Biopython code that builds the backbone (N, CA, C, O; Angstrom):
import numpy as np
from Bio.PDB.StructureBuilder import StructureBuilder

atoms = [
    (1, "MET", "N", (-35.985, 21.607, -0.742)),
    (1, "MET", "CA", (-34.974, 22.662, -0.784)),
    (1, "MET", "C", (-34.437, 22.396, -1.691)),
    (1, "MET", "O", (-34.125, 23.443, -2.258)),
    (2, "THR", "N", (-34.002, 21.284, -2.396)),
    (2, "THR", "CA", (-33.318, 21.066, -3.658)),
    (2, "THR", "C", (-33.737, 21.660, -4.880)),
    (2, "THR", "O", (-33.020, 22.035, -5.808)),
    (3, "LEU", "N", (-35.416, 21.722, -4.744)),
    (3, "LEU", "CA", (-35.884, 22.131, -5.910)),
    (3, "LEU", "C", (-35.669, 23.610, -5.628)),
    (3, "LEU", "O", (-35.942, 24.023, -6.755)),
    (4, "LEU", "N", (-35.381, 24.684, -4.942)),
    (4, "LEU", "CA", (-35.207, 25.885, -4.813)),
    (4, "LEU", "C", (-33.870, 25.979, -5.216)),
    (4, "LEU", "O", (-33.547, 26.834, -6.041)),
    (5, "ASN", "N", (-33.037, 25.188, -4.726)),
    (5, "ASN", "CA", (-31.347, 25.490, -5.290)),
    (5, "ASN", "C", (-31.144, 25.383, -6.855)),
    (5, "ASN", "O", (-30.496, 26.129, -7.589)),
    (6, "VAL", "N", (-32.045, 23.989, -7.236)),
    (6, "VAL", "CA", (-32.254, 24.106, -8.793)),
    (6, "VAL", "C", (-32.690, 25.053, -9.283)),
    (6, "VAL", "O", (-31.866, 25.520, -10.069)),
    (7, "LEU", "N", (-33.689, 25.678, -9.237)),
    (7, "LEU", "CA", (-34.236, 26.945, -9.701)),
    (7, "LEU", "C", (-33.303, 28.292, -9.392)),
    (7, "LEU", "O", (-33.112, 29.213, -10.186)),
    (8, "ALA", "N", (-32.811, 28.188, -8.146)),
    (8, "ALA", "CA", (-31.768, 29.626, -8.138)),
    (8, "ALA", "C", (-30.797, 29.437, -8.962)),
    (8, "ALA", "O", (-30.269, 30.402, -9.516)),
    (9, "MET", "N", (-30.386, 28.150, -9.191)),
    (9, "MET", "CA", (-29.111, 27.913, -10.291)),
    (9, "MET", "C", (-29.565, 28.076, -11.996)),
    (9, "MET", "O", (-28.798, 28.218, -12.948)),
    (10, "THR", "N", (-30.902, 28.010, -12.008)),
    (10, "THR", "CA", (-31.102, 27.980, -13.120)),
    (10, "THR", "C", (-31.498, 29.644, -13.526)),
    (10, "THR", "O", (-31.319, 29.928, -14.710)),
    (11, "LEU", "N", (-32.030, 30.767, -12.606)),
    (11, "LEU", "CA", (-31.899, 31.929, -12.756)),
    (11, "LEU", "C", (-30.717, 32.465, -13.023)),
    (11, "LEU", "O", (-30.498, 33.283, -13.917)),
    (12, "ALA", "N", (-29.947, 32.027, -12.270)),
    (12, "ALA", "CA", (-28.306, 32.577, -12.320)),
    (12, "ALA", "C", (-27.907, 32.197, -13.838)),
    (12, "ALA", "O", (-27.304, 32.988, -14.563)),
    (13, "GLU", "N", (-28.219, 31.186, -14.156)),
    (13, "GLU", "CA", (-27.480, 30.912, -15.583)),
    (13, "GLU", "C", (-28.061, 31.483, -16.679)),
    (13, "GLU", "O", (-27.481, 31.727, -17.737)),
    (14, "ILE", "N", (-29.299, 31.713, -16.403)),
    (14, "ILE", "CA", (-30.221, 32.790, -17.527)),
    (14, "ILE", "C", (-29.513, 34.325, -17.331)),
    (14, "ILE", "O", (-29.154, 34.962, -18.321)),
    (15, "PHE", "N", (-29.353, 34.838, -15.983)),
    (15, "PHE", "CA", (-28.571, 36.014, -15.843)),
    (15, "PHE", "C", (-27.329, 36.035, -16.258)),
    (15, "PHE", "O", (-26.914, 37.163, -16.524)),
    (16, "GLY", "N", (-26.418, 34.956, -16.439)),
    (16, "GLY", "CA", (-25.260, 34.766, -17.083)),
    (16, "GLY", "C", (-25.346, 34.911, -18.231)),
    (16, "GLY", "O", (-24.676, 35.802, -18.753)),
    (17, "ASN", "N", (-26.145, 34.140, -18.973)),
    (17, "ASN", "CA", (-26.713, 33.809, -20.397)),
    (17, "ASN", "C", (-26.804, 35.445, -21.150)),
    (17, "ASN", "O", (-26.209, 35.870, -22.140)),
    (18, "ALA", "N", (-27.757, 36.099, -20.273)),
    (18, "ALA", "CA", (-28.421, 37.478, -21.295)),
    (18, "ALA", "C", (-27.206, 37.870, -21.084)),
    (18, "ALA", "O", (-26.764, 38.066, -22.216)),
    (19, "ASN", "N", (-26.061, 38.201, -20.024)),
    (19, "ASN", "CA", (-25.465, 38.972, -19.914)),
    (19, "ASN", "C", (-23.898, 39.206, -21.093)),
    (19, "ASN", "O", (-23.315, 40.229, -21.451)),
    (20, "PHE", "N", (-23.645, 37.658, -21.421)),
    (20, "PHE", "CA", (-22.821, 37.170, -22.143)),
    (20, "PHE", "C", (-23.747, 37.702, -23.563)),
    (20, "PHE", "O", (-22.972, 38.270, -24.331)),
    (21, "LYS", "N", (-24.873, 37.678, -23.994)),
    (21, "LYS", "CA", (-25.512, 37.554, -25.285)),
    (21, "LYS", "C", (-25.102, 38.738, -25.459)),
    (21, "LYS", "O", (-24.353, 38.916, -26.419)),
    (22, "HIS", "N", (-25.443, 39.847, -24.639)),
    (22, "HIS", "CA", (-25.498, 41.390, -24.660)),
    (22, "HIS", "C", (-23.917, 41.604, -25.022)),
    (22, "HIS", "O", (-23.515, 42.110, -26.070)),
    (23, "PHE", "N", (-23.122, 41.136, -23.985)),
    (23, "PHE", "CA", (-21.636, 41.199, -24.756)),
    (23, "PHE", "C", (-21.209, 40.690, -26.137)),
    (23, "PHE", "O", (-20.455, 41.320, -26.878)),
    (24, "ALA", "N", (-21.644, 39.734, -26.368)),
    (24, "ALA", "CA", (-21.349, 38.951, -27.575)),
    (24, "ALA", "C", (-22.043, 39.746, -28.963)),
    (24, "ALA", "O", (-21.540, 39.778, -30.086)),
    (25, "GLY", "N", (-23.249, 40.323, -28.562)),
    (25, "GLY", "CA", (-23.600, 41.169, -29.573)),
    (25, "GLY", "C", (-22.975, 42.559, -30.070)),
    (25, "GLY", "O", (-23.257, 43.019, -31.176)),
    (26, "GLY", "N", (-22.224, 43.109, -29.294)),
    (26, "GLY", "CA", (-21.636, 44.242, -29.845)),
    (26, "GLY", "C", (-22.151, 45.321, -28.870)),
    (26, "GLY", "O", (-21.404, 46.204, -28.448)),
    (27, "ALA", "N", (-23.645, 45.206, -28.474)),
    (27, "ALA", "CA", (-24.289, 46.442, -27.616)),
    (27, "ALA", "C", (-23.416, 46.336, -26.246)),
    (27, "ALA", "O", (-23.390, 47.441, -25.705)),
    (28, "GLY", "N", (-22.742, 45.419, -25.566)),
    (28, "GLY", "CA", (-22.305, 45.064, -24.297)),
    (28, "GLY", "C", (-21.071, 45.657, -24.170)),
    (28, "GLY", "O", (-20.360, 46.126, -25.059)),
    (29, "HIS", "N", (-20.874, 45.593, -22.950)),
    (29, "HIS", "CA", (-19.356, 46.395, -22.593)),
    (29, "HIS", "C", (-18.997, 45.379, -21.375)),
    (29, "HIS", "O", (-19.774, 44.529, -20.940)),
    (30, "ARG", "N", (-17.993, 45.562, -21.016)),
    (30, "ARG", "CA", (-17.109, 45.011, -19.888)),
    (30, "ARG", "C", (-18.021, 43.999, -18.428)),
    (30, "ARG", "O", (-17.845, 42.971, -17.774)),
    (31, "GLY", "N", (-19.245, 45.388, -18.572)),
    (31, "GLY", "CA", (-20.012, 44.910, -17.518)),
    (31, "GLY", "C", (-20.978, 43.631, -17.695)),
    (31, "GLY", "O", (-21.421, 43.024, -16.720)),
    (32, "HIS", "N", (-21.199, 43.358, -18.722)),
    (32, "HIS", "CA", (-21.913, 42.577, -19.500)),
    (32, "HIS", "C", (-21.185, 41.294, -19.084)),
    (32, "HIS", "O", (-21.747, 40.328, -18.566)),
    (33, "LEU", "N", (-19.754, 41.389, -19.389)),
    (33, "LEU", "CA", (-18.742, 40.416, -19.503)),
    (33, "LEU", "C", (-18.791, 39.901, -18.130)),
    (33, "LEU", "O", (-19.333, 38.821, -17.898)),
    (34, "VAL", "N", (-18.182, 40.710, -17.083)),
    (34, "VAL", "CA", (-18.393, 40.727, -15.550)),
    (34, "VAL", "C", (-19.554, 39.551, -14.821)),
    (34, "VAL", "O", (-19.389, 38.586, -14.075)),
    (35, "GLY", "N", (-20.890, 40.242, -15.519)),
    (35, "GLY", "CA", (-22.171, 40.134, -15.209)),
    (35, "GLY", "C", (-22.270, 38.273, -15.615)),
    (35, "GLY", "O", (-22.652, 37.411, -14.823)),
    (36, "GLY", "N", (-21.879, 38.076, -16.826)),
    (36, "GLY", "CA", (-22.134, 36.435, -17.067)),
    (36, "GLY", "C", (-20.948, 35.578, -16.187)),
    (36, "GLY", "O", (-21.381, 34.530, -15.707)),
    (37, "PHE", "N", (-19.881, 35.799, -15.978)),
    (37, "PHE", "CA", (-19.407, 35.383, -15.167)),
    (37, "PHE", "C", (-19.607, 35.201, -13.691)),
    (37, "PHE", "O", (-19.157, 34.238, -13.071)),
    (38, "VAL", "N", (-20.364, 36.257, -13.117)),
    (38, "VAL", "CA", (-20.945, 36.339, -12.004)),
    (38, "VAL", "C", (-21.925, 35.401, -11.898)),
    (38, "VAL", "O", (-21.974, 34.793, -10.829)),
    (39, "GLY", "N", (-22.825, 35.097, -12.857)),
    (39, "GLY", "CA", (-24.017, 34.373, -13.278)),
    (39, "GLY", "C", (-23.496, 32.901, -13.115)),
    (39, "GLY", "O", (-24.015, 32.050, -12.392)),
    (40, "TYR", "N", (-22.383, 32.741, -13.908)),
    (40, "TYR", "CA", (-21.815, 31.115, -13.825)),
    (40, "TYR", "C", (-21.337, 30.758, -12.081)),
    (40, "TYR", "O", (-21.522, 29.679, -11.517)),
    (41, "LEU", "N", (-20.758, 31.867, -11.536)),
    (41, "LEU", "CA", (-20.260, 31.656, -10.505)),
    (41, "LEU", "C", (-21.487, 31.466, -9.455)),
    (41, "LEU", "O", (-21.126, 31.027, -8.363)),
    (42, "GLY", "N", (-22.710, 31.692, -9.584)),
    (42, "GLY", "CA", (-23.970, 31.511, -8.890)),
    (42, "GLY", "C", (-24.143, 30.204, -9.592)),
    (42, "GLY", "O", (-24.271, 29.308, -8.758)),
    (43, "VAL", "N", (-24.192, 29.770, -10.812)),
    (43, "VAL", "CA", (-24.380, 28.712, -10.814)),
    (43, "VAL", "C", (-23.662, 27.184, -10.313)),
    (43, "VAL", "O", (-24.215, 26.145, -9.950)),
    (44, "MET", "N", (-22.444, 27.471, -10.435)),
    (44, "MET", "CA", (-21.428, 26.606, -9.426)),
    (44, "MET", "C", (-21.888, 26.815, -8.133)),
    (44, "MET", "O", (-22.266, 25.800, -7.548)),
    (45, "PHE", "N", (-21.937, 27.617, -7.678)),
    (45, "PHE", "CA", (-22.417, 27.534, -5.975)),
    (45, "PHE", "C", (-23.954, 26.935, -5.748)),
    (45, "PHE", "O", (-24.002, 26.218, -4.749)),
    (46, "PHE", "N", (-24.730, 27.017, -6.179)),
    (46, "PHE", "CA", (-26.008, 26.433, -6.406)),
    (46, "PHE", "C", (-25.961, 24.869, -6.700)),
    (46, "PHE", "O", (-26.563, 24.066, -5.986)),
    (47, "LEU", "N", (-25.202, 24.499, -7.802)),
    (47, "LEU", "CA", (-24.982, 23.141, -8.179)),
    (47, "LEU", "C", (-24.394, 22.104, -7.147)),
    (47, "LEU", "O", (-24.773, 20.936, -7.051)),
    (48, "VAL", "N", (-23.236, 22.809, -6.256)),
    (48, "VAL", "CA", (-22.917, 22.501, -5.400)),
    (48, "VAL", "C", (-24.005, 21.955, -4.147)),
    (48, "VAL", "O", (-24.139, 20.806, -3.727)),
    (49, "LYS", "N", (-24.676, 23.139, -3.746)),
    (49, "LYS", "CA", (-25.555, 22.593, -2.803)),
    (49, "LYS", "C", (-26.699, 21.863, -3.350)),
    (49, "LYS", "O", (-27.065, 20.989, -2.565)),
    (50, "SER", "N", (-27.315, 21.913, -4.307)),
    (50, "SER", "CA", (-28.129, 20.904, -4.978)),
    (50, "SER", "C", (-27.383, 19.565, -4.574)),
    (50, "SER", "O", (-27.883, 18.887, -3.677)),
    (51, "PHE", "N", (-26.525, 19.259, -5.025)),
    (51, "PHE", "CA", (-25.584, 18.010, -4.853)),
    (51, "PHE", "C", (-25.171, 17.594, -3.636)),
    (51, "PHE", "O", (-24.677, 16.475, -3.498)),
    (52, "SER", "N", (-25.321, 18.423, -2.640)),
    (52, "SER", "CA", (-25.295, 17.919, -1.467)),
    (52, "SER", "C", (-26.357, 17.530, -0.725)),
    (52, "SER", "O", (-26.213, 17.078, 0.411)),
    (53, "SER", "N", (-27.937, 17.723, -1.511)),
    (53, "SER", "CA", (-28.743, 16.969, -0.752)),
    (53, "SER", "C", (-29.514, 16.394, -2.254)),
    (53, "SER", "O", (-30.607, 16.951, -2.359)),
    (54, "ALA", "N", (-29.278, 15.583, -3.251)),
    (54, "ALA", "CA", (-29.853, 15.114, -4.087)),
    (54, "ALA", "C", (-29.103, 14.370, -5.312)),
    (54, "ALA", "O", (-28.161, 15.133, -5.525)),
    (55, "SER", "N", (-29.004, 13.379, -6.170)),
    (55, "SER", "CA", (-28.625, 12.711, -6.916)),
    (55, "SER", "C", (-28.563, 13.586, -8.026)),
    (55, "SER", "O", (-29.420, 14.411, -8.341)),
    (56, "MET", "N", (-27.223, 13.292, -8.743)),
    (56, "MET", "CA", (-26.982, 14.137, -9.703)),
    (56, "MET", "C", (-27.702, 13.917, -10.929)),
    (56, "MET", "O", (-27.863, 14.792, -11.780)),
    (57, "LEU", "N", (-28.247, 12.422, -11.031)),
    (57, "LEU", "CA", (-29.409, 12.440, -12.411)),
    (57, "LEU", "C", (-30.361, 13.195, -11.784)),
    (57, "LEU", "O", (-30.714, 14.165, -12.455)),
    (58, "TRP", "N", (-30.812, 13.094, -10.885)),
    (58, "TRP", "CA", (-32.270, 14.358, -10.679)),
    (58, "TRP", "C", (-31.645, 15.512, -10.646)),
    (58, "TRP", "O", (-32.087, 16.341, -11.441)),
    (59, "VAL", "N", (-30.660, 15.878, -9.913)),
    (59, "VAL", "CA", (-30.438, 17.670, -10.123)),
    (59, "VAL", "C", (-30.473, 17.830, -11.540)),
    (59, "VAL", "O", (-31.193, 18.654, -12.103)),
    (60, "GLY", "N", (-29.381, 16.726, -12.351)),
    (60, "GLY", "CA", (-29.171, 17.486, -14.206)),
    (60, "GLY", "C", (-30.393, 17.221, -15.018)),
    (60, "GLY", "O", (-30.707, 17.822, -16.045)),
    (61, "ALA", "N", (-31.158, 16.086, -14.343)),
    (61, "ALA", "CA", (-32.737, 16.125, -15.231)),
    (61, "ALA", "C", (-33.603, 17.423, -14.777)),
    (61, "ALA", "O", (-34.252, 17.995, -15.652)),
    (62, "MET", "N", (-33.632, 17.826, -13.677)),
    (62, "MET", "CA", (-34.527, 19.153, -13.105)),
    (62, "MET", "C", (-33.743, 20.596, -13.798)),
    (62, "MET", "O", (-34.441, 21.481, -14.293)),
    (63, "TRP", "N", (-32.471, 20.684, -13.769)),
    (63, "TRP", "CA", (-32.030, 21.634, -14.163)),
    (63, "TRP", "C", (-31.921, 21.845, -15.427)),
    (63, "TRP", "O", (-31.744, 23.014, -15.770)),
    (64, "GLU", "N", (-31.986, 20.900, -16.362)),
    (64, "GLU", "CA", (-32.053, 20.871, -17.780)),
    (64, "GLU", "C", (-33.568, 21.298, -18.002)),
    (64, "GLU", "O", (-33.706, 22.200, -18.829)),
    (65, "GLY", "N", (-34.454, 20.927, -17.554)),
    (65, "GLY", "CA", (-35.586, 21.075, -17.592)),
    (65, "GLY", "C", (-36.327, 22.608, -16.784)),
    (65, "GLY", "O", (-37.350, 23.242, -17.042)),
    (66, "MET", "N", (-35.607, 22.726, -16.081)),
    (66, "MET", "CA", (-35.962, 24.375, -16.018)),
    (66, "MET", "C", (-35.324, 25.399, -16.825)),
    (66, "MET", "O", (-35.829, 26.495, -17.067)),
    (67, "ILE", "N", (-33.895, 24.887, -17.337)),
    (67, "ILE", "CA", (-33.540, 26.028, -18.151)),
    (67, "ILE", "C", (-33.960, 26.114, -19.472)),
    (67, "ILE", "O", (-33.633, 27.095, -20.141)),
    (68, "THR", "N", (-34.793, 25.022, -20.046)),
    (68, "THR", "CA", (-35.610, 25.150, -21.258)),
    (68, "THR", "C", (-36.516, 25.643, -21.042)),
    (68, "THR", "O", (-36.943, 26.351, -21.954)),
    (69, "LEU", "N", (-37.261, 25.583, -19.876)),
    (69, "LEU", "CA", (-39.019, 26.004, -19.759)),
    (69, "LEU", "C", (-38.594, 27.537, -19.384)),
    (69, "LEU", "O", (-39.242, 28.350, -20.042)),
    (70, "LEU", "N", (-37.608, 28.148, -18.435)),
    (70, "LEU", "CA", (-37.527, 29.609, -18.088)),
    (70, "LEU", "C", (-36.212, 29.989, -19.095)),
    (70, "LEU", "O", (-36.177, 31.209, -19.256)),
    (71, "GLY", "N", (-35.451, 29.498, -19.600)),
    (71, "GLY", "CA", (-34.446, 30.084, -20.746)),
    (71, "GLY", "C", (-35.378, 30.400, -21.833)),
    (71, "GLY", "O", (-35.308, 31.494, -22.393)),
    (72, "SER", "N", (-36.221, 29.546, -22.161)),
    (72, "SER", "CA", (-36.963, 29.894, -23.454)),
    (72, "SER", "C", (-37.819, 30.836, -23.245)),
    (72, "SER", "O", (-38.029, 31.810, -23.967)),
    (73, "ALA", "N", (-38.460, 30.487, -21.989)),
    (73, "ALA", "CA", (-39.363, 32.243, -22.002)),
    (73, "ALA", "C", (-38.909, 33.535, -21.582)),
    (73, "ALA", "O", (-39.518, 34.601, -21.495)),
    (74, "TYR", "N", (-37.364, 33.142, -21.266)),
    (74, "TYR", "CA", (-36.876, 34.740, -21.307)),
    (74, "TYR", "C", (-36.742, 34.698, -22.738)),
    (74, "TYR", "O", (-37.580, 35.435, -23.257)),
    (75, "ALA", "N", (-35.943, 34.066, -23.643)),
    (75, "ALA", "CA", (-35.624, 34.305, -24.950)),
    (75, "ALA", "C", (-36.863, 34.687, -25.653)),
    (75, "ALA", "O", (-36.657, 35.553, -26.503)),
    (76, "PHE", "N", (-38.212, 34.263, -25.545)),
    (76, "PHE", "CA", (-38.923, 34.698, -26.220)),
    (76, "PHE", "C", (-39.996, 35.425, -25.777)),
    (76, "PHE", "O", (-40.996, 35.482, -26.492)),
    (77, "PHE", "N", (-39.954, 36.125, -24.473)),
    (77, "PHE", "CA", (-40.645, 37.226, -24.146)),
    (77, "PHE", "C", (-39.881, 38.522, -23.979)),
    (77, "PHE", "O", (-40.336, 39.663, -24.052)),
    (78, "ILE", "N", (-38.762, 38.177, -23.765)),
    (78, "ILE", "CA", (-37.755, 39.331, -23.566)),
    (78, "ILE", "C", (-37.048, 39.696, -24.686)),
    (78, "ILE", "O", (-37.070, 40.874, -25.044)),
    (79, "LEU", "N", (-36.435, 38.886, -25.284)),
    (79, "LEU", "CA", (-35.701, 38.858, -26.151)),
    (79, "LEU", "C", (-36.438, 38.694, -27.333)),
    (79, "LEU", "O", (-35.571, 38.529, -28.192)),
    (80, "GLY", "N", (-37.273, 38.655, -27.744)),
    (80, "GLY", "CA", (-38.380, 38.400, -28.849)),
    (80, "GLY", "C", (-37.805, 37.421, -29.883)),
    (80, "GLY", "O", (-38.086, 37.682, -31.053)),
    (81, "GLU", "N", (-37.272, 36.658, -29.720)),
    (81, "GLU", "CA", (-36.394, 35.246, -30.222)),
    (81, "GLU", "C", (-37.886, 34.572, -30.569)),
    (81, "GLU", "O", (-38.999, 34.838, -30.116)),
    (82, "ARG", "N", (-37.408, 33.492, -31.657)),
    (82, "ARG", "CA", (-38.695, 32.864, -32.329)),
    (82, "ARG", "C", (-38.069, 31.399, -32.888)),
    (82, "ARG", "O", (-36.966, 31.277, -33.421)),
    (83, "PHE", "N", (-38.945, 30.423, -32.663)),
    (83, "PHE", "CA", (-38.218, 29.177, -33.379)),
    (83, "PHE", "C", (-38.700, 29.319, -35.219)),
    (83, "PHE", "O", (-39.474, 30.186, -35.625)),
    (84, "ASN", "N", (-38.263, 28.624, -35.811)),
    (84, "ASN", "CA", (-38.787, 28.581, -37.112)),
    (84, "ASN", "C", (-39.572, 27.623, -37.595)),
    (84, "ASN", "O", (-39.949, 27.728, -38.762)),
    (85, "SER", "N", (-39.925, 26.644, -36.903)),
    (85, "SER", "CA", (-41.023, 25.642, -37.072)),
    (85, "SER", "C", (-41.956, 25.234, -35.879)),
    (85, "SER", "O", (-41.597, 25.867, -34.887)),
    (86, "TRP", "N", (-42.779, 24.597, -35.666)),
    (86, "TRP", "CA", (-43.862, 23.900, -35.111)),
    (86, "TRP", "C", (-43.159, 23.075, -34.244)),
    (86, "TRP", "O", (-43.362, 23.190, -33.035)),
    (87, "ILE", "N", (-42.105, 21.998, -34.804)),
    (87, "ILE", "CA", (-41.617, 20.852, -34.186)),
    (87, "ILE", "C", (-40.887, 21.508, -33.380)),
    (87, "ILE", "O", (-40.926, 21.091, -32.223)),
    (88, "GLN", "N", (-40.175, 22.463, -33.594)),
    (88, "GLN", "CA", (-39.317, 23.246, -32.135)),
    (88, "GLN", "C", (-39.945, 23.485, -31.241)),
    (88, "GLN", "O", (-39.439, 23.442, -30.119)),
    (89, "TYR", "N", (-41.352, 23.843, -31.441)),
    (89, "TYR", "CA", (-42.151, 24.094, -30.205)),
    (89, "TYR", "C", (-42.711, 22.803, -29.581)),
    (89, "TYR", "O", (-42.747, 22.770, -28.351)),
    (90, "ALA", "N", (-43.108, 21.841, -30.203)),
    (90, "ALA", "CA", (-43.601, 20.843, -29.789)),
    (90, "ALA", "C", (-42.378, 19.849, -28.903)),
    (90, "ALA", "O", (-42.743, 19.258, -27.887)),
    (91, "GLY", "N", (-40.837, 19.729, -29.420)),
    (91, "GLY", "CA", (-39.911, 19.542, -28.534)),
    (91, "GLY", "C", (-39.670, 20.487, -27.245)),
    (91, "GLY", "O", (-39.290, 19.923, -26.219)),
    (92, "LEU", "N", (-39.834, 21.659, -27.231)),
    (92, "LEU", "CA", (-40.060, 22.608, -26.362)),
    (92, "LEU", "C", (-40.917, 21.833, -25.348)),
    (92, "LEU", "O", (-40.371, 21.272, -24.398)),
    (93, "GLY", "N", (-41.848, 21.802, -25.476)),
    (93, "GLY", "CA", (-43.272, 21.095, -24.626)),
    (93, "GLY", "C", (-42.933, 19.709, -24.387)),
    (93, "GLY", "O", (-43.513, 19.306, -23.380)),
    (94, "LEU", "N", (-42.253, 18.882, -24.905)),
    (94, "LEU", "CA", (-41.612, 17.435, -24.794)),
    (94, "LEU", "C", (-40.775, 17.765, -23.637)),
    (94, "LEU", "O", (-41.002, 17.119, -22.615)),
    (95, "GLY", "N", (-39.743, 18.755, -23.604)),
    (95, "GLY", "CA", (-38.923, 18.888, -22.730)),
    (95, "GLY", "C", (-39.263, 19.427, -21.331)),
    (95, "GLY", "O", (-38.442, 19.363, -20.415)),
    (96, "ILE", "N", (-40.362, 19.904, -21.197)),
    (96, "ILE", "CA", (-40.954, 20.811, -19.864)),
    (96, "ILE", "C", (-41.897, 19.229, -19.663)),
    (96, "ILE", "O", (-41.763, 18.858, -18.497)),
    (97, "LEU", "N", (-42.606, 18.443, -20.318)),
    (97, "LEU", "CA", (-43.118, 17.175, -19.747)),
    (97, "LEU", "C", (-41.979, 16.036, -19.220)),
    (97, "LEU", "O", (-42.247, 15.303, -18.268)),
    (98, "ALA", "N", (-41.010, 15.979, -19.752)),
    (98, "ALA", "CA", (-40.077, 15.526, -19.226)),
    (98, "ALA", "C", (-39.622, 15.904, -17.765)),
    (98, "ALA", "O", (-39.421, 15.101, -16.854)),
    (99, "MET", "N", (-39.501, 17.225, -17.712)),
    (99, "MET", "CA", (-38.913, 17.581, -16.228)),
    (99, "MET", "C", (-40.100, 17.306, -15.354)),
    (99, "MET", "O", (-39.832, 16.812, -14.258)),
    (100, "TYR", "N", (-41.301, 17.520, -15.617)),
    (100, "TYR", "CA", (-42.441, 17.195, -14.781)),
    (100, "TYR", "C", (-42.584, 15.696, -14.301)),
    (100, "TYR", "O", (-43.044, 15.500, -13.176)),
    (101, "MET", "N", (-42.258, 14.757, -15.001)),
    (101, "MET", "CA", (-42.325, 13.468, -15.037)),
    (101, "MET", "C", (-40.676, 13.019, -13.594)),
    (101, "MET", "O", (-40.591, 12.409, -12.528)),
    (102, "VAL", "N", (-39.736, 13.785, -14.498)),
    (102, "VAL", "CA", (-38.509, 13.237, -13.000)),
    (102, "VAL", "C", (-38.931, 14.001, -11.931)),
    (102, "VAL", "O", (-38.618, 13.522, -10.841)),
    (103, "HIS", "N", (-39.467, 14.912, -11.904)),
    (103, "HIS", "CA", (-40.234, 15.773, -10.724)),
    (103, "HIS", "C", (-41.073, 14.669, -10.201)),
    (103, "HIS", "O", (-40.632, 14.428, -9.077)),
    (104, "CYS", "N", (-41.969, 13.959, -10.439)),
    (104, "CYS", "CA", (-42.875, 13.658, -9.813)),
    (104, "CYS", "C", (-42.389, 11.743, -9.582)),
    (104, "CYS", "O", (-43.247, 10.938, -9.223)),
    (105, "GLY", "N", (-41.342, 11.435, -9.783)),
    (105, "GLY", "CA", (-40.941, 10.254, -9.362)),
    (105, "GLY", "C", (-41.855, 9.081, -10.009)),
    (105, "GLY", "O", (-42.313, 8.984, -11.148)),
    (106, "GLY", "N", (-41.932, 8.459, -9.195)),
    (106, "GLY", "CA", (-43.326, 6.951, -9.558)),
    (106, "GLY", "C", (-44.265, 7.339, -9.085)),
    (106, "GLY", "O", (-45.247, 6.629, -9.302)),
    (107, "GLU", "N", (-44.494, 8.525, -8.275)),
    (107, "GLU", "CA", (-46.183, 8.659, -8.219)),
    (107, "GLU", "C", (-46.704, 9.922, -8.791)),
    (107, "GLU", "O", (-46.015, 10.767, -9.363)),
    (108, "MET", "N", (-47.409, 9.952, -8.679)),
    (108, "MET", "CA", (-48.473, 10.973, -9.539)),
    (108, "MET", "C", (-48.430, 12.192, -8.698)),
    (108, "MET", "O", (-48.585, 12.003, -7.491)),
    (109, "CYS", "N", (-48.199, 13.723, -9.216)),
    (109, "CYS", "CA", (-48.107, 14.574, -8.410)),
    (109, "CYS", "C", (-49.402, 15.379, -8.576)),
    (109, "CYS", "O", (-49.616, 16.359, -7.862)),
]
sb = StructureBuilder()
sb.init_structure("model")
sb.init_model(0)
sb.init_chain("A")
sb.init_seg("    ")
for serial, (resi, resn, name, xyz) in enumerate(atoms, 1):
    if name == "N":
        sb.init_residue(resn, " ", resi, " ")
    sb.init_atom(name, np.array(xyz, "f"), 0.0, 1.0, " ", f" {name:<3s}", serial, name[0])
structure = sb.get_structure()
């Protein structure tokens, strides 16, 4: 259940980030600003729920891994953003590998 809370927290953060990006880009309006704040309220709600059943160390590592994977996918596929160097893509891959390793713990998944 904690993994689902972390996933929901990640999706709420992506929602908030996307709204803030539209607002900051000049094309946005107050609705995007409100949407950004609503997204971050969702982050706080699911963060508290996650901490009720898992350690801060695990939640933090999984959240960073998921936001790296899903946030980058949103930026790449939806916003059309790209890195400048292959080494940045390699770093993204290492972040995803780290999330997998933290999730598996001492056991092979």
